[in-house]
VOPAGU-2260 file (C-alpha; in pm, 1 decimal, decimal comma):
REM VOPAGU-2260
SITE   aa  ch    i         X         Y         Z
SITE  MET   A    0   -1877,7     377,1     294,6
SITE  ARG   A    1   -1743,6     710,6     172,5
SITE  ALA   A    2   -1919,2     845,1    -136,2
SITE  GLU   A    3   -1597,2     834,4    -340,6
SITE  ASN   A    4   -1552,7     464,1    -265,7
SITE  ALA   A    5   -1900,1     390,0    -398,1
SITE  ALA   A    6   -1779,4     497,1    -742,4
SITE  LYS   A    7   -1522,6     216,9    -756,1
SITE  THR   A    8   -1584,3    -149,1    -826,7
SITE  SER   A    9   -1557,8    -357,3    -510,3
SITE  PHE   A   10   -1292,5    -628,3    -509,5
SITE  ASP   A   11   -1339,1    -721,2    -145,0
SITE  HIS   A   12   -1375,2   -1090,5    -226,9
SITE  ILE   A   13   -1020,5   -1124,8    -363,9
SITE  TYR   A   14    -864,6   -1011,4     -35,8
SITE  THR   A   15   -1017,7   -1282,7     180,9
SITE  GLU   A   16    -904,1   -1598,4       2,1
SITE  PRO   A   17    -647,8   -1821,3     177,4
SITE  ASP   A   18    -387,7   -1752,0     -94,4
SITE  PRO   A   19    -326,4   -1477,9    -356,3
SITE  ARG   A   20    -442,8   -1657,8    -670,5
SITE  ALA   A   21    -782,7   -1485,4    -691,8
SITE  PHE   A   22    -614,8   -1150,3    -618,8
SITE  PHE   A   23    -365,9   -1177,5    -903,6
SITE  THR   A   24    -610,5   -1341,6   -1146,2
SITE  ALA   A   25    -867,8   -1064,2   -1107,4
SITE  LEU   A   26    -624,6    -772,8   -1112,4
SITE  ARG   A   27    -413,9    -905,0   -1398,5
SITE  GLU   A   28    -716,6    -866,0   -1626,3
SITE  LEU   A   29    -720,4    -495,5   -1538,3
SITE  ASP   A   30    -344,3    -438,8   -1582,2
SITE  TYR   A   31    -308,7    -352,3   -1213,4
SITE  ARG   A   32      39,9    -203,6   -1194,6
SITE  ILE   A   33      70,1      57,5    -919,7
SITE  PRO   A   34     296,6    -156,6    -694,6
SITE  GLN   A   35     542,0    -192,6    -984,0
SITE  LEU   A   36     542,7     180,9   -1051,3
SITE  ALA   A   37     578,9     250,8    -679,7
SITE  LYS   A   38     874,1      16,2    -632,8
SITE  PRO   A   39    1157,8     251,9    -743,1
SITE  HIS   A   40    1009,2     538,2    -542,0
SITE  PHE   A   41     984,8     324,5    -228,5
SITE  THR   A   42    1339,2     194,3    -280,4
SITE  LYS   A   43    1471,3     550,5    -308,3
SITE  PHE   A   44    1267,7     663,8      -7,5
SITE  ILE   A   45    1404,3     379,5     206,4
SITE  GLU   A   46    1761,1     460,9     106,1
SITE  GLU   A   47    1708,1     828,9     183,8
SITE  TYR   A   48    1578,8     740,1     529,3
SITE  ARG   A   49    1871,0     505,4     589,0
SITE  GLU   A   50    2120,2     777,2     499,4
SITE  ALA   A   51    1942,6    1059,6     683,4
SITE  HIS   A   52    1900,9     869,4    1008,9
SITE  ARG   A   53    2202,2     637,7     993,3
SITE  VAL   A   54    1963,5     346,7    1042,1
SITE  GLU   A   55    2111,0      37,8     883,0
SITE  ALA   A   56    1795,6    -174,4     902,6
SITE  PRO   A   57    1480,0      42,9     879,1
SITE  THR   A   58    1137,1    -107,4     939,4
SITE  VAL   A   59     866,9     -43,8     678,6
SITE  LEU   A   60     495,0     -54,8     760,3
SITE  ASP   A   61     276,5    -123,1     455,1
SITE  ILE   A   62     -82,3     -10,1     513,9
SITE  GLY   A   63    -331,4    -216,9     314,8
SITE  CYS   A   64     -62,0    -470,4     235,3
SITE  SER   A   65    -304,1    -748,9     131,1
SITE  TYR   A   66     -88,2   -1054,4      49,5
SITE  GLY   A   67     237,7    -864,2      93,8
SITE  VAL   A   68     269,1    -749,2    -266,3
SITE  ASN   A   69     483,2    -440,6    -204,7
SITE  ALA   A   70     708,2    -633,0      31,8
SITE  ALA   A   71     744,3    -916,7    -219,9
SITE  LEU   A   72     846,2    -674,3    -495,1
SITE  LEU   A   73    1100,8    -502,9    -272,1
SITE  ARG   A   74    1229,4    -800,2     -73,4
SITE  CYS   A   75    1262,0   -1037,4    -369,0
SITE  ASP   A   76    1331,2    -774,7    -636,7
SITE  ALA   A   77    1030,3    -920,9    -817,7
SITE  SER   A   78     801,3    -762,6   -1074,9
SITE  MET   A   79     423,7    -763,4   -1105,1
SITE  ASP   A   80     450,8    -961,5   -1428,8
SITE  GLU   A   81     650,8   -1225,6   -1244,8
SITE  LEU   A   82     394,7   -1246,9    -965,8
SITE  TYR   A   83     113,1   -1271,1   -1219,0
SITE  GLU   A   84     290,0   -1568,1   -1378,8
SITE  LEU   A   85     359,4   -1733,4   -1043,5
SITE  TYR   A   86       0,0   -1720,5    -923,8
SITE  GLY   A   87    -207,8   -1717,0   -1240,1
SITE  GLU   A   88    -385,5   -2045,8   -1305,4
SITE  SER   A   89    -153,4   -2221,5   -1061,7
SITE  PRO   A   90    -257,6   -2581,5    -982,6
SITE  LEU   A   91     -55,8   -2583,1    -659,9
SITE  THR   A   92    -213,7   -2617,1    -318,8
SITE  ARG   A   93    -177,9   -2337,5     -65,3
SITE  ASP   A   94      91,5   -2534,4     117,0
SITE  ALA   A   95     283,1   -2590,6    -207,2
SITE  LEU   A   96     255,8   -2220,6    -293,8
SITE  LEU   A   97     400,4   -2133,3      45,4
SITE  VAL   A   98     693,6   -2371,2      -0,5
SITE  ARG   A   99     768,1   -2213,1    -338,1
SITE  ASP   A  100     735,2   -1859,9    -202,6
SITE  ARG   A  101     962,1   -1924,9      96,0
SITE  GLU   A  102    1223,4   -2056,1    -143,8
SITE  LEU   A  103    1182,1   -1744,1    -358,1
SITE  VAL   A  104    1243,5   -1525,8     -53,2
SITE  ARG   A  105    1543,6   -1737,0      47,8
SITE  ARG   A  106    1704,9   -1717,8    -297,0
SITE  ARG   A  107    1632,4   -1355,4    -379,4
SITE  PHE   A  108    1635,7   -1173,8     -50,7
SITE  GLY   A  109    1677,1    -811,4    -156,5
SITE  LEU   A  110    1676,0    -516,4      84,0
SITE  ALA   A  111    1808,3    -771,8     331,5
SITE  LYS   A  112    1847,9    -513,5     603,8
SITE  THR   A  113    1488,9    -393,6     580,6
SITE  SER   A  114    1204,2    -537,5     786,9
SITE  PHE   A  115     841,5    -528,9     674,6
SITE  ILE   A  116     526,7    -507,3     883,5
SITE  GLY   A  117     204,3    -577,9     698,5
SITE  PHE   A  118    -104,0    -387,2     812,7
SITE  ASP   A  119    -442,5    -495,2     683,0
SITE  ARG   A  120    -793,7    -587,3     794,4
SITE  SER   A  121    -785,0    -918,4     604,8
SITE  ARG   A  122    -661,7   -1196,5     830,1
SITE  PRO   A  123    -623,3   -1452,6     545,7
SITE  ALA   A  124    -412,1   -1212,2     338,0
SITE  LEU   A  125    -191,7   -1121,6     633,0
SITE  ALA   A  126    -150,1   -1486,1     729,4
SITE  TYR   A  127     -32,5   -1576,8     381,1
SITE  ALA   A  128     210,9   -1285,9     356,4
SITE  LEU   A  129     360,3   -1375,5     693,3
SITE  GLU   A  130     385,7   -1749,4     626,8
SITE  ALA   A  131     542,2   -1686,4     285,9
SITE  GLY   A  132     809,1   -1466,2     441,0
SITE  PHE   A  133     718,2   -1154,0     247,2
SITE  ILE   A  134     656,9    -969,0     575,0
SITE  ASP   A  135     816,7   -1010,9     917,9
SITE  ASP   A  136     518,5    -911,0    1131,1
SITE  ALA   A  137     144,6    -875,8    1073,9
SITE  LEU   A  138     -92,0    -618,0    1217,9
SITE  GLU   A  139    -465,6    -676,6    1183,4
SITE  ALA   A  140    -654,0    -370,2    1302,8
SITE  ASP   A  141    -927,5    -118,1    1228,6
SITE  LEU   A  142    -779,2     215,7    1326,0
SITE  GLU   A  143   -1054,9     408,6    1153,5
SITE  HIS   A  144   -1282,9     335,7    1445,3
SITE  ASN   A  145   -1055,1     215,8    1725,1
SITE  GLU   A  146    -744,9     325,5    1908,6
SITE  PRO   A  147    -463,0      70,9    1878,4
SITE  THR   A  148    -422,1    -181,3    2156,4
SITE  GLU   A  149     -95,4    -181,9    2346,1
SITE  ARG   A  150      31,3    -466,0    2128,0
SITE  GLN   A  151     -73,4    -283,7    1810,0
SITE  ARG   A  152      77,9      41,8    1933,6
SITE  ALA   A  153     410,4    -135,0    1988,6
SITE  GLN   A  154     398,3    -274,9    1635,5
SITE  LEU   A  155     316,9      65,6    1486,8
SITE  ALA   A  156     587,2     234,5    1693,8
SITE  ALA   A  157     848,7       5,5    1538,2
SITE  ALA   A  158     791,3     159,2    1194,9
SITE  ASP   A  159    1052,0     395,9    1053,9
SITE  ILE   A  160     873,5     432,3     720,2
SITE  VAL   A  161     505,5     397,9     625,9
SITE  ILE   A  162     397,4     317,9     269,0
SITE  SER   A  163      75,9     246,3      81,9
SITE  THR   A  164     -36,8     197,4    -276,9
SITE  GLY   A  165    -413,5     184,2    -261,8
SITE  CYS   A  166    -558,2     215,6      84,7
SITE  ILE   A  167    -608,1     593,3     108,1
SITE  GLY   A  168    -977,8     659,1      65,5
SITE  TYR   A  169   -1060,0     342,0     253,7
SITE  VAL   A  170    -848,1     462,8     541,2
SITE  THR   A  171    -851,2     831,1     630,1
SITE  GLU   A  172    -667,6    1081,5     845,2
SITE  ALA   A  173    -797,7     892,0    1150,6
SITE  THR   A  174    -583,9     586,5    1070,6
SITE  ILE   A  175    -283,3     778,4     939,1
SITE  SER   A  176    -267,3    1008,6    1241,3
SITE  ARG   A  177    -289,6     713,9    1479,9
SITE  VAL   A  178      -6,8     543,4    1295,5
SITE  ALA   A  179     204,6     859,5    1297,4
SITE  ALA   A  180     155,4     920,4    1669,3
SITE  ALA   A  181     202,4     562,4    1787,5
SITE  HIS   A  182     564,0     606,5    1898,1
SITE  GLY   A  183     504,9     920,8    2098,4
SITE  GLU   A  184     796,2    1145,8    2004,5
SITE  ARG   A  185     949,9     988,2    1694,1
SITE  ARG   A  186     756,7    1023,3    1368,0
SITE  PRO   A  187     790,7     780,5    1075,0
SITE  TRP   A  188     841,0     899,9     720,3
SITE  MET   A  189     543,2     836,1     490,9
SITE  ALA   A  190     496,8     769,6     118,8
SITE  HIS   A  191     140,8     722,7      -5,3
SITE  PHE   A  192      10,1     666,6    -356,6
SITE  VAL   A  193    -340,5     816,9    -361,5
SITE  LEU   A  194    -600,1     787,6    -634,8
SITE  ARG   A  195    -687,3    1127,1    -780,9
SITE  MET   A  196   -1050,3    1079,2    -681,3
SITE  PHE   A  197    -943,9    1105,3    -315,0
SITE  SER   A  198    -805,4    1416,8    -148,2
SITE  TYR   A  199    -486,1    1382,6      54,8
SITE  GLU   A  200    -544,8    1726,1     206,6
SITE  PRO   A  201    -724,0    1607,0     524,5
SITE  ILE   A  202    -437,8    1364,9     590,6
SITE  ALA   A  203    -176,1    1631,8     520,4
SITE  ARG   A  204    -350,7    1867,4     764,2
SITE  GLY   A  205    -361,7    1601,1    1033,4
SITE  LEU   A  206       3,1    1520,4     980,3
SITE  ALA   A  207      94,8    1890,3     985,7
SITE  GLU   A  208     -52,0    1910,3    1334,9
SITE  LEU   A  209     190,8    1633,7    1429,7
SITE  GLY   A  210     487,6    1821,4    1284,6
SITE  TYR   A  211     497,7    1694,1     926,3
SITE  GLU   A  212     562,2    1859,9     593,4
SITE  THR   A  213     403,5    1707,4     283,2
SITE  VAL   A  214     508,7    1737,6     -78,8
SITE  ALA   A  215     337,5    1602,4    -389,7
SITE  VAL   A  216     571,4    1427,7    -633,0
SITE  GLU   A  217     535,0    1557,0    -986,5
SITE  GLY   A  218     346,2    1334,8   -1226,9
SITE  VAL   A  219      72,4    1073,2   -1207,4
SITE  PHE   A  220      81,1     695,2   -1194,2
SITE  LYS   A  221    -148,2     439,8   -1355,6
SITE  GLN   A  222    -316,3     214,0   -1102,5
SITE  ARG   A  223    -533,9     -10,7   -1319,6
SITE  ARG   A  224    -782,4      -2,2   -1603,0
SITE  PHE   A  225   -1144,4      61,5   -1521,9
SITE  SER   A  226   -1343,1    -256,8   -1474,8
SITE  SER   A  227   -1642,6    -121,1   -1668,5
SITE  ALA   A  228   -1779,4     183,6   -1845,2
SITE  GLU   A  229   -2005,1     235,5   -1545,1
SITE  GLU   A  230   -1711,6     249,6   -1304,8
SITE  GLN   A  231   -1532,2     495,8   -1533,1
SITE  SER   A  232   -1839,5     719,1   -1555,2
SITE  GLN   A  233   -1888,9     718,1   -1179,3
SITE  VAL   A  234   -1524,1     796,6   -1107,8
SITE  ILE   A  235   -1516,8    1077,4   -1363,2
SITE  GLY   A  236   -1829,0    1218,5   -1200,2
SITE  THR   A  237   -1656,7    1206,4    -861,0
SITE  LEU   A  238   -1351,3    1381,3   -1004,5
SITE  ALA   A  239   -1566,1    1650,9   -1165,5
SITE  ALA   A  240   -1744,1    1714,3    -835,1
SITE  ALA   A  241   -1404,3    1761,5    -671,4
SITE  GLY   A  242   -1284,3    1996,9    -945,9
SITE  VAL   A  243   -1027,7    1747,8   -1082,9
SITE  ASP   A  244    -987,6    1741,7   -1462,9
SITE  PRO   A  245    -993,4    1384,9   -1604,3
SITE  ARG   A  246    -903,1    1482,8   -1961,2
SITE  GLY   A  247    -614,8    1276,9   -2098,0
SITE  LEU   A  248    -613,7    1058,1   -1787,6
SITE  GLU   A  249    -920,4     888,2   -1640,5
SITE  ASP   A  250   -1122,8     957,7   -1952,7
SITE  ASP   A  251    -870,8     742,2   -2142,1
SITE  GLY   A  252    -965,9     437,6   -1936,3
SITE  TRP   A  253    -730,1     426,0   -1636,8
SITE  LEU   A  254    -744,0     507,5   -1268,5
SITE  TYR   A  255    -453,8     736,6   -1180,7
SITE  ALA   A  256    -276,1     803,7    -852,1
SITE  GLN   A  257     -46,0    1072,6    -717,5
SITE  LEU   A  258     242,5    1023,5    -478,1
SITE  TYR   A  259     263,9    1223,4    -155,0
SITE  LEU   A  260     569,1    1222,3      69,1
SITE  SER   A  261     523,2    1331,3     429,3
SITE  ARG   A  262     827,1    1380,5     651,9
SITE  PRO   A  263     863,2    1533,4    1000,7
SITE  ARG   A  264     981,4    1892,7     988,7
SITE  THR   A  265    1349,8    1925,5    1071,4
SITE  THR   A  266    1331,4    2272,7    1224,8
């Protein structure tokens, strides 16, 4: 585990349940909101790619997709508050949840000409997202330590756009560079929300070697509240060690992220 990750509370258990109820129940208590804040930026990014490349139906790869949250927000034009209501304290069985979710996708299919590939290490989360119809394909892999298989490389190579809202720090430049290079010649656009306690610089350097330019979008974005005073203290200590000022941000009780956009150079 990277030292920075040790500062954060572990929520590993909520990503391995057969359905998303534990995920949304736990994170609702902490006002987890980064997917909602990311939604308009991802929508704009997808439209920019569509216009720039004349690609009517781009394919989006979501790294660390868990139960397909980003895809659900985009595909169904849903909100985090709506998803919290749908899954919080729900008495439905997994099968009944899936029936309801498939109907939601059928009725509210937004971004209809966009395909979603979910990439995660949690097989239960991927299985649910795929069965619900939030994503169109699922990729279970550990690219931190392994090269992609031929099947995985083909899945990665299908991506026009790569997004994430919380995986950077758990995945590093090793994973991102393997994703970027999977196609061979063509490079996908990338939009990553990165907690301020993690540096995007190693990833940006790796992408630059593959022909990318990276820009940081102005502003910061709330991810969630700290789960405890201990977590807050540890994160602030990590920020201080990295020379990042937490005043007015993390010291007010929230984890904050920044958005980085990485596109292939055009010249």
